[in-house]
PAKOLDO-181621 format. One record per atom (N, C-alpha, C): residue in three letters; x, y, z. Coordinates in steps of 0.05 Angstrom, whole numbers, plus 5000, padded with zeros to 4 digits. Each point is the difference from the previous one (the first is absolute). Layout:
! residues N
ALAXYZ
...
***
This chain:
! residues 84
MET345371731386
MET498149805008
MET498350115023
GLY498849845016
GLY498450105022
GLY497350104992
ALA499750134977
ALA497450104992
ALA498349764990
LYS497450025005
LYS498249794991
LYS499650024970
LYS500049764987
LYS499549994971
LYS497150054995
LYS499550164980
LYS497350054991
LYS499049754986
THR497449935005
THR498949764987
THR499850054970
GLU501449834985
GLU500050034971
GLU498049794988
ILE498050104986
ILE498149824988
ILE501049934972
ILE500249744995
ILE501049914974
ILE497649944982
CYS498049865010
CYS497649934985
CYS497750185010
ARG499450204984
ARG497950195008
ARG497249884998
CYS499649834981
CYS497349884997
CYS499249845025
ASN501949855010
ASN499449835023
ASN501250105026
ASN501250244999
ASN501250135024
ASN502049825013
VAL501949904985
VAL502149825010
VAL502650165004
SER501050005024
SER502450155006
SER502649864993
ARG502150154998
ARG502649894996
ARG500749805022
GLN499350075025
GLN500549835023
GLN498749734997
THR497549994990
THR498549764996
THR501449824979
ILE501050134979
ILE501449854979
ILE502749905011
GLU501450165014
GLU502649915012
GLU499549765019
ASP497950025016
ASP499349785019
ASP499449744984
ALA498550034978
ALA499449764984
ALA502549874989
ILE501850174991
ILE502649894988
ILE501649875022
ARG500250135023
ARG501549885023
ARG498749745009
ASP497449984997
ASP498649765008
ASP500049784979
GLY501450054978
GLY500449784981
GLY498950054972
ALA498850224994
ALA499150054973
ALA502450044982
LYS500349834980
LYS502350004982
LYS499450074971
THR497450024994
THR499150074973
THR497950235002
LEU499650134978
LEU497950204999
LEU497349885007
ASN499449764990
ASN497449885007
ASN499849945029
ASP502249935014
ASP499949965029
ASP499250265013
ILE501250224991
ILE499350265012
ILE497150084994
PHE499149964976
PHE497350064993
PHE498049845017
ASP500649745003
ASP498249835015
ASP500050075030
THR502350075011
THR500350055028
THR498950275008
THR500450204983
THR499450285008
THR497750134985
SER499249894978
SER498050114981
SER501150244984
ALA502650065004
ALA501350214983
ALA500249904972
GLY499650174981
GLY500449934972
GLY497649884986
VAL497849975015
VAL497649874988
VAL497650185002
GLY500450265000
GLY497850195003
GLY498750064974
PRO497950175000
PRO498550064976
PRO501650154979
CYS502350115008
CYS501750154980
CYS501449804981
GLY500049755007
GLY501449804984
GLY502849945010
GLY500750115023
GLY502649935011
GLY502250184993
SER499550264998
SER502250194992
SER502350005020
CYS499449935026
CYS502249995020
CYS501949774996
ARG499349814983
ARG501849784994
ARG502750094990
ARG500050234986
ARG502550124989
ARG501850095023
LYS498950045024
LYS501750075023
LYS500649755016
ILE498149825003
ILE500449765016
ILE502149824988
GLY500049974974
GLY501949824986
GLY502950075006
PRO500850244994
PRO502850085006
PRO500649995030
PHE498150065017
PHE500350005029
PHE500649715009
LEU498549814990
LEU500449725007
LEU502749904989
GLU500650074975
GLU502649924988
GLU502350105016
TYR499950255009
TYR502150125015
TYR500449845026
TYR497849935013
TYR500249855025
TYR501249734996
LEU499149864979
LEU500949734995
LEU503050004993
LYS501050214987
LYS502850024993
LYS501750095023
ASN499150195016
ASN501650135021
ASN499449925029
GLY497749885004
GLY499349925027
GLY499150245018
SER499550224987
SER499050245014
SER498250154981
PHE498550195011
PHE498250164984
PHE501350264991
PRO499550094976
PRO501150264991
PRO498850235016
GLU501550215003
GLU499050245014
GLU497750124984
LYS500350014974
LYS498050124982
LYS499149794981
ILE497449994995
ILE498849814981
ILE500250134972
THR501249854982
THR500350094972
THR497949864983
GLU498550154985
GLU498049894983
GLU501249904973
ASP499249764992
ASP500949894974
ASP498250114978
LEU501250174984
LEU498450134979
LEU500449874972
THR501449784999
THR500349864974
THR497349924990
GLY499650034975
GLY497449934988
GLY497950215003
LYS500850235010
LYS498150225004
LYS500850254983
ASN501249954977
ASN500850234984
ASN497950054978
PRO498350205003
PRO497950054981
PRO501050084973
LYS502450094997
LYS501150084974
LYS501349784985
LYS500249765012
LYS501349784988
LYS498349904976
ASP501249974977
ASP498649894977
ASP500349704999
SER497949864992
SER500049714998
SER500949914973
***
């Protein structure tokens, strides 16, 4: 510990940091829409690609009461080889 954490940007379109998202969740954001409305993360011109990170991040916090050390991206539904 002791070393300063590097600012991790979660939403590149709107330049929203991990810290901003953590603060929103601590301040009462309990759904993805709450986070989107509070921080503008997930509503950028890319169509919200960072939502795949924010969703699992929020779920982890709601389940454990703490934030994960590493943000894991939810890649379900992103398999280009999947046949319909």
